[in-house]
Backbone as JSON Lines, residues from 0, in Angstrom:
{"i":0,"aa":"M","n":[0.82,-1.2,0.0],"ca":[0.0,0.0,0.0],"c":[0.86,1.26,0.0]}
{"i":1,"aa":"T","n":[1.98,1.24,0.75],"ca":[2.86,2.4,0.81],"c":[3.41,2.74,-0.56]}
{"i":2,"aa":"E","n":[3.8,1.72,-1.32],"ca":[4.32,1.96,-2.67],"c":[3.25,2.62,-3.55]}
{"i":3,"aa":"S","n":[2.01,2.2,-3.41],"ca":[0.91,2.77,-4.18],"c":[0.67,4.23,-3.79]}
{"i":4,"aa":"V","n":[0.73,4.53,-2.5],"ca":[0.54,5.91,-2.02],"c":[1.67,6.79,-2.54]}
{"i":5,"aa":"N","n":[2.94,6.31,-2.48],"ca":[4.07,7.07,-2.99],"c":[3.93,7.33,-4.48]}
{"i":6,"aa":"F","n":[3.46,6.33,-5.23],"ca":[3.28,6.51,-6.67],"c":[2.21,7.56,-6.94]}
{"i":7,"aa":"V","n":[1.1,7.5,-6.21],"ca":[0.03,8.49,-6.39],"c":[0.55,9.89,-6.09]}
{"i":8,"aa":"E","n":[1.32,10.04,-5.01],"ca":[1.89,11.35,-4.68],"c":[2.86,11.81,-5.76]}
{"i":9,"aa":"T","n":[3.67,10.88,-6.29],"ca":[4.62,11.22,-7.35],"c":[3.89,11.72,-8.59]}
{"i":10,"aa":"I","n":[2.84,11.02,-9.0],"ca":[2.07,11.42,-10.19],"c":[1.37,12.76,-9.93]}
{"i":11,"aa":"R","n":[0.77,12.91,-8.76],"ca":[0.08,14.16,-8.43],"c":[1.05,15.35,-8.49]}
{"i":12,"aa":"K","n":[2.25,15.18,-7.92],"ca":[3.25,16.25,-7.95],"c":[3.69,16.54,-9.38]}
{"i":13,"aa":"A","n":[3.91,15.5,-10.18],"ca":[4.33,15.7,-11.57],"c":[3.28,16.46,-12.36]}
{"i":14,"aa":"L","n":[2.01,16.13,-12.16],"ca":[0.93,16.85,-12.85],"c":[0.86,18.29,-12.39]}
{"i":15,"aa":"N","n":[1.01,18.52,-11.09],"ca":[0.99,19.88,-10.56],"c":[2.17,20.69,-11.1]}
{"i":16,"aa":"D","n":[3.36,20.06,-11.14],"ca":[4.54,20.74,-11.67],"c":[4.35,21.09,-13.14]}
{"i":17,"aa":"A","n":[3.78,20.17,-13.92],"ca":[3.57,20.42,-15.35],"c":[2.62,21.59,-15.54]}
{"i":18,"aa":"A","n":[1.57,21.64,-14.74],"ca":[0.59,22.73,-14.86],"c":[1.17,24.06,-14.41]}
{"i":19,"aa":"S","n":[2.11,24.03,-13.47],"ca":[2.62,25.29,-12.91],"c":[3.92,25.75,-13.56]}
{"i":20,"aa":"G","n":[4.5,24.98,-14.45],"ca":[5.7,25.41,-15.16],"c":[7.0,24.85,-14.61]}
{"i":21,"aa":"A","n":[6.95,24.05,-13.57],"ca":[8.18,23.54,-12.96],"c":[9.01,22.73,-13.94]}
{"i":22,"aa":"L","n":[8.38,22.01,-14.85],"ca":[9.13,21.17,-15.77],"c":[9.94,21.99,-16.78]}
{"i":23,"aa":"L","n":[9.65,23.28,-16.88],"ca":[10.4,24.15,-17.77],"c":[11.63,24.73,-17.08]}
{"i":24,"aa":"M","n":[11.74,24.52,-15.77],"ca":[12.79,25.11,-14.98],"c":[13.98,24.16,-14.82]}
{"i":25,"aa":"P","n":[15.2,24.71,-14.81],"ca":[16.35,23.86,-14.48],"c":[16.18,23.32,-13.07]}
{"i":26,"aa":"E","n":[16.61,22.09,-12.84],"ca":[16.41,21.48,-11.53],"c":[17.14,22.22,-10.42]}
{"i":27,"aa":"E","n":[18.15,23.01,-10.74],"ca":[18.9,23.74,-9.71],"c":[18.16,24.97,-9.2]}
{"i":28,"aa":"L","n":[17.08,25.37,-9.88],"ca":[16.3,26.52,-9.4],"c":[15.37,26.09,-8.28]}
{"i":29,"aa":"F","n":[15.26,26.93,-7.27],"ca":[14.34,26.67,-6.17],"c":[12.95,27.02,-6.67]}
{"i":30,"aa":"F","n":[12.11,26.02,-6.83],"ca":[10.78,26.22,-7.4],"c":[9.73,25.83,-6.38]}
{"i":31,"aa":"V","n":[8.79,26.74,-6.14],"ca":[7.66,26.46,-5.27],"c":[6.44,26.34,-6.17]}
{"i":32,"aa":"G","n":[5.8,25.18,-6.16],"ca":[4.64,24.95,-7.0],"c":[3.39,25.63,-6.46]}
{"i":33,"aa":"Q","n":[2.36,25.63,-7.25],"ca":[1.08,26.23,-6.89],"c":[0.55,25.67,-5.57]}
{"i":34,"aa":"D","n":[0.21,26.54,-4.64],"ca":[-0.34,26.16,-3.33],"c":[0.55,25.16,-2.6]}
{"i":35,"aa":"E","n":[1.84,25.25,-2.82],"ca":[2.79,24.34,-2.21],"c":[3.55,25.08,-1.1]}
{"i":36,"aa":"V","n":[4.07,24.34,-0.14],"ca":[4.93,24.88,0.9],"c":[6.25,24.14,0.81]}
{"i":37,"aa":"K","n":[7.35,24.9,0.76],"ca":[8.68,24.29,0.73],"c":[9.52,24.86,1.86]}
{"i":38,"aa":"R","n":[10.38,24.02,2.4],"ca":[11.24,24.44,3.49],"c":[12.67,24.57,3.0]}
{"i":39,"aa":"G","n":[13.3,25.67,3.37],"ca":[14.67,25.9,2.93],"c":[15.43,26.77,3.9]}
{"i":40,"aa":"R","n":[16.66,27.07,3.55],"ca":[17.5,27.95,4.36],"c":[18.46,28.67,3.44]}
{"i":41,"aa":"F","n":[18.56,29.98,3.61],"ca":[19.49,30.76,2.8],"c":[20.92,30.43,3.21]}
{"i":42,"aa":"V","n":[21.76,30.17,2.21],"ca":[23.17,29.92,2.43],"c":[23.94,31.22,2.21]}
{"i":43,"aa":"S","n":[23.51,32.01,1.23],"ca":[24.12,33.32,0.99],"c":[23.28,34.38,1.69]}
{"i":44,"aa":"N","n":[23.96,35.37,2.26],"ca":[23.27,36.43,2.98],"c":[22.62,37.41,2.0]}
{"i":45,"aa":"F","n":[21.78,38.27,2.52],"ca":[20.97,39.16,1.69],"c":[21.83,39.97,0.71]}
{"i":46,"aa":"E","n":[22.94,40.51,1.2],"ca":[23.8,41.34,0.34],"c":[24.64,40.52,-0.64]}
{"i":47,"aa":"D","n":[24.73,39.23,-0.41],"ca":[25.57,38.36,-1.25],"c":[24.76,37.75,-2.38]}
{"i":48,"aa":"R","n":[24.14,38.59,-3.14],"ca":[23.27,38.16,-4.24],"c":[23.99,38.35,-5.57]}
{"i":49,"aa":"V","n":[23.44,37.72,-6.6],"ca":[23.94,37.89,-7.97],"c":[22.81,38.55,-8.75]}
{"i":50,"aa":"A","n":[23.11,39.68,-9.39],"ca":[22.11,40.4,-10.2],"c":[22.1,39.81,-11.61]}
{"i":51,"aa":"V","n":[20.88,39.56,-12.12],"ca":[20.71,38.99,-13.46],"c":[19.62,39.77,-14.18]}
{"i":52,"aa":"V","n":[19.94,40.29,-15.36],"ca":[18.94,40.99,-16.17],"c":[18.1,39.94,-16.88]}
{"i":53,"aa":"M","n":[16.78,40.03,-16.69],"ca":[15.85,39.05,-17.27],"c":[14.87,39.76,-18.18]}
{"i":54,"aa":"H","n":[14.51,39.09,-19.28],"ca":[13.47,39.57,-20.2],"c":[12.24,38.69,-20.03]}
{"i":55,"aa":"N","n":[11.09,39.31,-20.21],"ca":[9.84,38.56,-20.1],"c":[8.83,39.17,-21.06]}
{"i":56,"aa":"R","n":[8.09,38.32,-21.74],"ca":[6.95,38.74,-22.55],"c":[5.79,37.85,-22.12]}
{"i":57,"aa":"F","n":[5.05,38.3,-21.1],"ca":[3.96,37.5,-20.54],"c":[3.05,37.03,-21.66]}
{"i":58,"aa":"Q","n":[2.75,35.77,-21.67],"ca":[1.95,35.07,-22.66],"c":[2.69,34.86,-23.99]}
{"i":59,"aa":"Y","n":[3.94,35.34,-24.08],"ca":[4.71,35.15,-25.3],"c":[5.97,34.32,-25.06]}
{"i":60,"aa":"M","n":[6.54,34.42,-23.87],"ca":[7.71,33.61,-23.54],"c":[7.88,33.57,-22.03]}
{"i":61,"aa":"M","n":[8.53,32.53,-21.56],"ca":[8.88,32.43,-20.15],"c":[10.04,33.39,-19.9]}
{"i":62,"aa":"P","n":[10.17,33.91,-18.66],"ca":[11.32,34.79,-18.38],"c":[12.64,34.07,-18.67]}
{"i":63,"aa":"Q","n":[13.56,34.83,-19.22],"ca":[14.88,34.28,-19.51],"c":[15.93,35.35,-19.36]}
{"i":64,"aa":"P","n":[17.18,34.96,-19.05],"ca":[18.24,35.94,-18.9],"c":[18.59,36.61,-20.22]}
{"i":65,"aa":"C","n":[19.01,37.86,-20.12],"ca":[19.46,38.59,-21.31],"c":[20.69,37.92,-21.88]}
{"i":66,"aa":"L","n":[20.69,37.72,-23.19],"ca":[21.81,37.04,-23.85],"c":[23.11,37.84,-23.77]}
{"i":67,"aa":"R","n":[23.02,39.15,-23.55],"ca":[24.24,39.95,-23.44],"c":[25.12,39.5,-22.27]}
{"i":68,"aa":"Q","n":[24.5,38.91,-21.26],"ca":[25.27,38.43,-20.11],"c":[26.15,37.25,-20.5]}
{"i":69,"aa":"Y","n":[25.9,36.68,-21.69],"ca":[26.68,35.56,-22.21],"c":[27.48,35.97,-23.44]}
{"i":70,"aa":"D","n":[27.62,37.29,-23.62],"ca":[28.33,37.85,-24.78],"c":[27.73,37.39,-26.1]}
{"i":71,"aa":"E","n":[26.39,37.31,-26.14],"ca":[25.68,36.94,-27.35],"c":[24.73,38.08,-27.74]}
{"i":72,"aa":"T","n":[24.31,38.1,-29.0],"ca":[23.37,39.11,-29.47],"c":[22.0,38.85,-28.88]}
{"i":73,"aa":"C","n":[21.39,39.9,-28.35],"ca":[20.07,39.77,-27.73],"c":[19.02,40.45,-28.6]}
{"i":74,"aa":"P","n":[17.96,39.74,-29.02],"ca":[16.95,40.36,-29.89],"c":[16.21,41.51,-29.21]}
{"i":75,"aa":"F","n":[16.27,41.57,-27.89],"ca":[15.59,42.65,-27.18],"c":[16.43,43.91,-27.11]}
{"i":76,"aa":"H","n":[17.71,43.83,-27.42],"ca":[18.57,45.01,-27.38],"c":[19.02,45.47,-28.76]}
{"i":77,"aa":"D","n":[18.85,44.63,-29.78],"ca":[19.28,45.05,-31.11],"c":[18.14,45.68,-31.91]}
{"i":78,"aa":"G","n":[17.0,45.91,-31.24],"ca":[15.88,46.6,-31.88],"c":[14.93,45.68,-32.63]}
{"i":79,"aa":"A","n":[15.2,44.38,-32.67],"ca":[14.35,43.46,-33.42],"c":[13.03,43.19,-32.71]}
{"i":80,"aa":"L","n":[13.02,43.28,-31.39],"ca":[11.83,42.92,-30.63],"c":[11.79,43.71,-29.34]}
{"i":81,"aa":"E","n":[10.64,44.19,-28.98],"ca":[10.47,44.94,-27.75],"c":[9.99,44.0,-26.64]}
{"i":82,"aa":"P","n":[10.74,43.88,-25.55],"ca":[10.25,43.02,-24.46],"c":[9.1,43.7,-23.73]}
{"i":83,"aa":"K","n":[8.22,42.92,-23.17],"ca":[7.16,43.48,-22.34],"c":[7.76,43.95,-21.03]}
{"i":84,"aa":"E","n":[8.82,43.3,-20.6],"ca":[9.42,43.61,-19.31],"c":[10.89,43.23,-19.32]}
{"i":85,"aa":"T","n":[11.73,44.15,-18.87],"ca":[13.13,43.87,-18.63],"c":[13.42,44.33,-17.22]}
{"i":86,"aa":"K","n":[13.77,43.4,-16.35],"ca":[14.0,43.74,-14.95],"c":[15.22,42.99,-14.44]}
{"i":87,"aa":"T","n":[15.83,43.59,-13.44],"ca":[16.92,42.91,-12.76],"c":[16.32,41.99,-11.7]}
{"i":88,"aa":"H","n":[16.69,40.73,-11.77],"ca":[16.32,39.74,-10.75],"c":[17.57,39.5,-9.9]}
{"i":89,"aa":"Y","n":[17.36,38.96,-8.72],"ca":[18.48,38.67,-7.83],"c":[18.45,37.21,-7.44]}
{"i":90,"aa":"A","n":[19.64,36.62,-7.39],"ca":[19.76,35.19,-7.11],"c":[20.55,34.99,-5.82]}
{"i":91,"aa":"W","n":[20.03,34.09,-4.98],"ca":[20.7,33.69,-3.74],"c":[20.84,32.17,-3.73]}
{"i":92,"aa":"T","n":[21.85,31.7,-3.04],"ca":[21.99,30.26,-2.83],"c":[21.19,29.89,-1.6]}
{"i":93,"aa":"L","n":[20.43,28.82,-1.71],"ca":[19.73,28.31,-0.53],"c":[19.75,26.79,-0.53]}
{"i":94,"aa":"W","n":[19.5,26.25,0.64],"ca":[19.42,24.8,0.8],"c":[17.95,24.43,0.83]}
{"i":95,"aa":"S","n":[17.55,23.5,-0.02],"ca":[16.18,23.01,-0.04],"c":[16.12,21.73,0.79]}
{"i":96,"aa":"Y","n":[15.42,21.79,1.91],"ca":[15.25,20.59,2.73],"c":[14.41,19.55,2.0]}
{"i":97,"aa":"D","n":[13.46,20.0,1.19],"ca":[12.58,19.07,0.47],"c":[13.35,18.24,-0.55]}
{"i":98,"aa":"D","n":[14.35,18.86,-1.18],"ca":[15.14,18.18,-2.2],"c":[16.48,17.68,-1.67]}
{"i":99,"aa":"S","n":[16.84,18.1,-0.45],"ca":[18.16,17.81,0.12],"c":[19.26,18.23,-0.85]}
{"i":100,"aa":"A","n":[19.12,19.45,-1.37],"ca":[20.07,19.92,-2.37],"c":[20.21,21.44,-2.32]}
{"i":101,"aa":"R","n":[21.34,21.89,-2.83],"ca":[21.6,23.32,-2.97],"c":[20.82,23.82,-4.18]}
{"i":102,"aa":"R","n":[20.15,24.97,-4.04],"ca":[19.32,25.53,-5.11],"c":[19.59,27.03,-5.26]}
{"i":103,"aa":"V","n":[19.16,27.58,-6.4],"ca":[19.22,29.01,-6.66],"c":[17.82,29.59,-6.49]}
{"i":104,"aa":"G","n":[17.68,30.53,-5.57],"ca":[16.43,31.27,-5.43],"c":[16.54,32.53,-6.28]}
{"i":105,"aa":"L","n":[15.64,32.73,-7.21],"ca":[15.7,33.85,-8.16],"c":[14.39,34.61,-8.12]}
{"i":106,"aa":"W","n":[14.46,35.9,-7.74],"ca":[13.26,36.73,-7.67],"c":[13.6,38.15,-8.09]}
{"i":107,"aa":"K","n":[12.57,38.87,-8.55],"ca":[12.71,40.3,-8.82],"c":[12.1,41.06,-7.65]}
{"i":108,"aa":"P","n":[12.59,42.28,-7.4],"ca":[11.99,43.08,-6.33],"c":[10.53,43.4,-6.69]}
{"i":109,"aa":"S","n":[9.62,42.97,-5.85],"ca":[8.2,43.15,-6.1],"c":[7.45,42.79,-4.83]}
{"i":110,"aa":"Q","n":[6.25,43.29,-4.69],"ca":[5.42,42.91,-3.55],"c":[4.97,41.45,-3.66]}
{"i":111,"aa":"N","n":[5.18,40.83,-4.81],"ca":[4.76,39.44,-5.03],"c":[5.88,38.43,-4.83]}
{"i":112,"aa":"T","n":[7.05,38.9,-4.39],"ca":[8.18,38.0,-4.17],"c":[8.63,38.12,-2.7]}
{"i":113,"aa":"P","n":[9.45,37.19,-2.23],"ca":[9.87,37.23,-0.83],"c":[10.95,38.25,-0.51]}
{"i":114,"aa":"I","n":[11.39,39.04,-1.48],"ca":[12.52,39.95,-1.24],"c":[12.22,40.97,-0.13]}
{"i":115,"aa":"A","n":[11.04,41.53,-0.09],"ca":[10.71,42.51,0.96],"c":[10.79,41.88,2.35]}
{"i":116,"aa":"Q","n":[10.32,40.65,2.47],"ca":[10.38,39.96,3.76],"c":[11.83,39.62,4.12]}
{"i":117,"aa":"M","n":[12.63,39.27,3.14],"ca":[14.04,38.99,3.36],"c":[14.75,40.25,3.84]}
{"i":118,"aa":"L","n":[14.45,41.38,3.2],"ca":[15.06,42.66,3.57],"c":[14.68,43.05,4.99]}
{"i":119,"aa":"D","n":[13.41,42.89,5.35],"ca":[12.96,43.22,6.72],"c":[13.77,42.45,7.76]}
{"i":120,"aa":"L","n":[13.94,41.15,7.54],"ca":[14.68,40.34,8.49],"c":[16.15,40.74,8.51]}
{"i":121,"aa":"F","n":[16.72,41.0,7.33],"ca":[18.13,41.39,7.26],"c":[18.38,42.69,8.01]}
{"i":122,"aa":"E","n":[17.49,43.67,7.84],"ca":[17.66,44.95,8.53],"c":[17.52,44.79,10.04]}
{"i":123,"aa":"L","n":[16.71,43.85,10.48],"ca":[16.5,43.61,11.9],"c":[17.62,42.78,12.52]}
{"i":124,"aa":"K","n":[18.04,41.72,11.84],"ca":[18.98,40.75,12.41],"c":[20.38,40.77,11.76]}
{"i":125,"aa":"E","n":[20.54,41.5,10.67],"ca":[21.79,41.61,9.91],"c":[22.21,40.3,9.24]}
{"i":126,"aa":"T","n":[21.29,39.35,9.14],"ca":[21.55,38.1,8.44],"c":[20.23,37.42,8.1]}
{"i":127,"aa":"I","n":[20.25,36.61,7.06],"ca":[19.1,35.77,6.74],"c":[19.52,34.3,6.7]}
{"i":128,"aa":"T","n":[20.75,34.03,7.13],"ca":[21.31,32.68,6.99],"c":[21.26,31.84,8.26]}
{"i":129,"aa":"D","n":[20.77,32.38,9.36],"ca":[20.85,31.67,10.63],"c":[19.51,31.09,11.09]}
{"i":130,"aa":"R","n":[18.58,30.93,10.15],"ca":[17.26,30.37,10.51],"c":[16.63,29.73,9.27]}
{"i":131,"aa":"D","n":[15.79,28.75,9.51],"ca":[15.07,28.08,8.43],"c":[13.92,28.95,7.95]}
{"i":132,"aa":"A","n":[13.39,28.61,6.78],"ca":[12.31,29.4,6.18],"c":[11.29,28.49,5.52]}
{"i":133,"aa":"L","n":[10.05,28.95,5.52],"ca":[8.98,28.29,4.78],"c":[8.58,29.18,3.62]}
{"i":134,"aa":"F","n":[8.54,28.62,2.42],"ca":[8.15,29.35,1.22],"c":[6.79,28.86,0.77]}
{"i":135,"aa":"T","n":[5.9,29.78,0.42],"ca":[4.57,29.42,-0.09],"c":[4.3,30.19,-1.37]}
{"i":136,"aa":"K","n":[3.48,29.6,-2.23],"ca":[3.11,30.25,-3.49],"c":[1.59,30.17,-3.63]}
{"i":137,"aa":"T","n":[0.98,31.32,-3.91],"ca":[-0.47,31.38,-4.13],"c":[-0.74,32.23,-5.37]}
{"i":138,"aa":"G","n":[-1.96,32.12,-5.89],"ca":[-2.36,32.92,-7.04],"c":[-1.91,32.29,-8.35]}
{"i":139,"aa":"K","n":[-2.34,32.93,-9.46],"ca":[-1.99,32.45,-10.79],"c":[-1.64,33.63,-11.69]}
{"i":140,"aa":"G","n":[-0.83,33.34,-12.72],"ca":[-0.46,34.36,-13.7],"c":[0.22,35.54,-13.04]}
{"i":141,"aa":"P","n":[-0.16,36.77,-13.44],"ca":[0.5,37.96,-12.89],"c":[0.14,38.2,-11.41]}
{"i":142,"aa":"K","n":[-0.82,37.45,-10.89],"ca":[-1.21,37.61,-9.48],"c":[-0.57,36.55,-8.59]}
{"i":143,"aa":"T","n":[0.46,35.87,-9.09],"ca":[1.18,34.87,-8.32],"c":[2.02,35.57,-7.25]}
{"i":144,"aa":"T","n":[1.98,35.03,-6.04],"ca":[2.75,35.58,-4.93],"c":[3.55,34.46,-4.26]}
{"i":145,"aa":"V","n":[4.84,34.71,-4.06],"ca":[5.69,33.79,-3.3],"c":[6.07,34.52,-2.02]}
{"i":146,"aa":"R","n":[5.8,33.9,-0.89],"ca":[6.1,34.49,0.42],"c":[7.07,33.59,1.17]}
{"i":147,"aa":"V","n":[7.78,34.21,2.1],"ca":[8.69,33.45,2.95],"c":[8.42,33.83,4.4]}
{"i":148,"aa":"K","n":[8.42,32.83,5.24],"ca":[8.28,33.03,6.68],"c":[9.53,32.49,7.34]}
{"i":149,"aa":"M","n":[10.25,33.37,8.06],"ca":[11.46,32.96,8.75],"c":[11.26,33.18,10.25]}
{"i":150,"aa":"W","n":[11.69,32.23,11.04],"ca":[11.55,32.33,12.47],"c":[12.43,33.43,13.02]}
{"i":151,"aa":"M","n":[12.0,34.05,14.1],"ca":[12.77,35.14,14.69],"c":[13.99,34.62,15.44]}
{"i":152,"aa":"D","n":[13.91,33.42,16.01],"ca":[15.05,32.89,16.77],"c":[15.95,32.07,15.86]}
{"i":153,"aa":"P","n":[17.27,32.32,15.93],"ca":[18.21,31.53,15.14],"c":[18.17,30.07,15.56]}
{"i":154,"aa":"E","n":[18.51,29.19,14.62],"ca":[18.57,27.76,14.91],"c":[19.7,27.14,14.12]}
{"i":155,"aa":"P","n":[20.29,26.07,14.62],"ca":[21.41,25.43,13.91],"c":[20.97,24.89,12.55]}
{"i":156,"aa":"F","n":[21.88,24.97,11.61],"ca":[21.63,24.46,10.27],"c":[21.85,22.96,10.25]}
{"i":157,"aa":"K","n":[20.91,22.23,9.69],"ca":[20.96,20.77,9.68],"c":[21.49,20.2,8.36]}
{"i":158,"aa":"G","n":[21.9,21.08,7.44],"ca":[22.31,20.61,6.12],"c":[23.8,20.4,5.95]}
{"i":159,"aa":"G","n":[24.6,20.65,6.99],"ca":[26.05,20.49,6.86],"c":[26.68,21.68,6.15]}
{"i":160,"aa":"E","n":[27.88,21.48,5.65],"ca":[28.59,22.54,4.92],"c":[28.04,22.64,3.5]}
{"i":161,"aa":"V","n":[27.57,23.82,3.12],"ca":[27.03,24.04,1.78],"c":[27.69,25.28,1.2]}
{"i":162,"aa":"A","n":[28.32,25.13,0.05],"ca":[28.97,26.26,-0.61],"c":[27.94,27.08,-1.39]}
{"i":163,"aa":"T","n":[28.19,28.38,-1.48],"ca":[27.31,29.22,-2.29],"c":[27.67,29.04,-3.76]}
{"i":164,"aa":"F","n":[26.69,29.22,-4.62],"ca":[26.95,29.21,-6.05],"c":[27.74,30.47,-6.42]}
{"i":165,"aa":"T","n":[28.67,30.35,-7.34],"ca":[29.38,31.52,-7.85],"c":[28.5,32.19,-8.9]}
{"i":166,"aa":"E","n":[28.84,33.41,-9.27],"ca":[28.09,34.11,-10.32],"c":[28.13,33.31,-11.62]}
{"i":167,"aa":"A","n":[29.3,32.77,-11.97],"ca":[29.43,31.98,-13.2],"c":[28.53,30.75,-13.15]}
{"i":168,"aa":"E","n":[28.46,30.09,-12.01],"ca":[27.6,28.9,-11.87],"c":[26.12,29.28,-12.02]}
{"i":169,"aa":"I","n":[25.74,30.39,-11.4],"ca":[24.34,30.84,-11.5],"c":[23.98,31.17,-12.93]}
{"i":170,"aa":"L","n":[24.85,31.89,-13.63],"ca":[24.56,32.22,-15.03],"c":[24.49,30.97,-15.9]}
{"i":171,"aa":"K","n":[25.32,29.98,-15.61],"ca":[25.28,28.72,-16.37],"c":[23.94,28.0,-16.13]}
{"i":172,"aa":"I","n":[23.47,27.99,-14.89],"ca":[22.17,27.38,-14.57],"c":[21.05,28.12,-15.28]}
{"i":173,"aa":"L","n":[21.07,29.44,-15.21],"ca":[19.99,30.24,-15.8],"c":[20.0,30.2,-17.33]}
{"i":174,"aa":"K","n":[21.15,29.9,-17.91],"ca":[21.22,29.8,-19.37],"c":[20.29,28.7,-19.89]}
{"i":175,"aa":"K","n":[20.0,27.7,-19.03],"ca":[19.09,26.63,-19.43],"c":[17.66,27.14,-19.66]}
{"i":176,"aa":"L","n":[17.35,28.34,-19.17],"ca":[16.03,28.94,-19.4],"c":[15.88,29.51,-20.81]}
{"i":177,"aa":"I","n":[17.01,29.74,-21.47],"ca":[16.99,30.41,-22.77],"c":[16.53,29.45,-23.85]}
{"i":178,"aa":"K","n":[15.48,29.85,-24.54],"ca":[14.99,29.12,-25.7],"c":[15.2,30.06,-26.89]}
{"i":179,"aa":"K","n":[16.13,29.72,-27.75],"ca":[16.41,30.59,-28.89],"c":[15.32,30.41,-29.94]}
{"i":180,"aa":"R","n":[14.7,31.51,-30.28],"ca":[13.62,31.51,-31.27],"c":[13.79,32.68,-32.21]}
{"i":181,"aa":"T","n":[13.1,32.6,-33.32],"ca":[13.11,33.72,-34.25],"c":[12.22,34.83,-33.7]}
{"i":182,"aa":"V","n":[12.41,36.03,-34.23],"ca":[11.57,37.16,-33.82],"c":[10.11,36.86,-34.13]}
{"i":183,"aa":"E","n":[9.85,36.2,-35.25],"ca":[8.47,35.86,-35.62],"c":[7.84,34.92,-34.58]}
{"i":184,"aa":"E","n":[8.61,33.94,-34.12],"ca":[8.1,33.03,-33.09],"c":[7.78,33.77,-31.8]}
{"i":185,"aa":"L","n":[8.65,34.71,-31.43],"ca":[8.43,35.45,-30.19],"c":[7.26,36.43,-30.28]}
{"i":186,"aa":"R","n":[6.84,36.74,-31.48],"ca":[5.67,37.62,-31.65],"c":[4.36,36.84,-31.55]}
{"i":187,"aa":"Q","n":[4.46,35.52,-31.51],"ca":[3.28,34.66,-31.46],"c":[3.04,34.24,-30.0]}
{"i":188,"aa":"P","n":[1.81,34.41,-29.48],"ca":[1.51,34.01,-28.1],"c":[1.79,32.53,-27.86]}
{"i":189,"aa":"L","n":[2.17,32.2,-26.61],"ca":[2.53,30.82,-26.24],"c":[1.45,29.82,-26.58]}
{"i":190,"aa":"E","n":[0.17,30.18,-26.32],"ca":[-0.91,29.19,-26.53],"c":[-1.1,28.87,-28.01]}
{"i":191,"aa":"Q","n":[-0.55,29.68,-28.92],"ca":[-0.66,29.4,-30.35],"c":[0.6,28.71,-30.89]}
{"i":192,"aa":"R","n":[1.58,28.51,-30.04],"ca":[2.85,27.98,-30.47],"c":[3.17,26.7,-29.69]}
{"i":193,"aa":"K","n":[3.69,25.71,-30.34],"ca":[4.12,24.5,-29.65],"c":[5.53,24.73,-29.13]}
{"i":194,"aa":"E","n":[5.71,24.6,-27.81],"ca":[7.03,24.77,-27.2],"c":[7.89,23.57,-27.5]}
{"i":195,"aa":"A","n":[9.11,23.83,-27.92],"ca":[10.04,22.73,-28.23],"c":[10.87,22.42,-27.03]}
């Protein structure tokens, strides 16, 4: 019976991930699925972030890093295509207790991301690395919100020694988000295009 329950949970999670976009993400990214709670701990402190310029065309493409960060021509900067959004996102290294692995947390400054809560704790305690955190995701589309709850009292880290990702490692991971397409393909909404 236990094997059957585990299989049902595995299939349910896979279907939820497919519906929420997790299968499009590199496995090294810290991903919180729809209405999911994940437990983690920041390994890099608030100020020890990596800035990444990301392009997004909601309903036209998933967010992806600017190709200029890889010394490549970017269609959003050479005038061929206007992005709906170009924003700097910030990446931190964290430990995912759910995956027992080091992950990259990537968010843009917004009321819909955990950055404001991270900043509040950092200003109060001067660190975000000495306590565990619960991450939750609610809403859909542009109304999606990821929140983090961190305990006020520090607690020992149970994950052992974990190295932070370097900037080069983070950019290599994020490069997996890049889907090279023609300008014509990027002008076509996602629901009208088959993703390769």
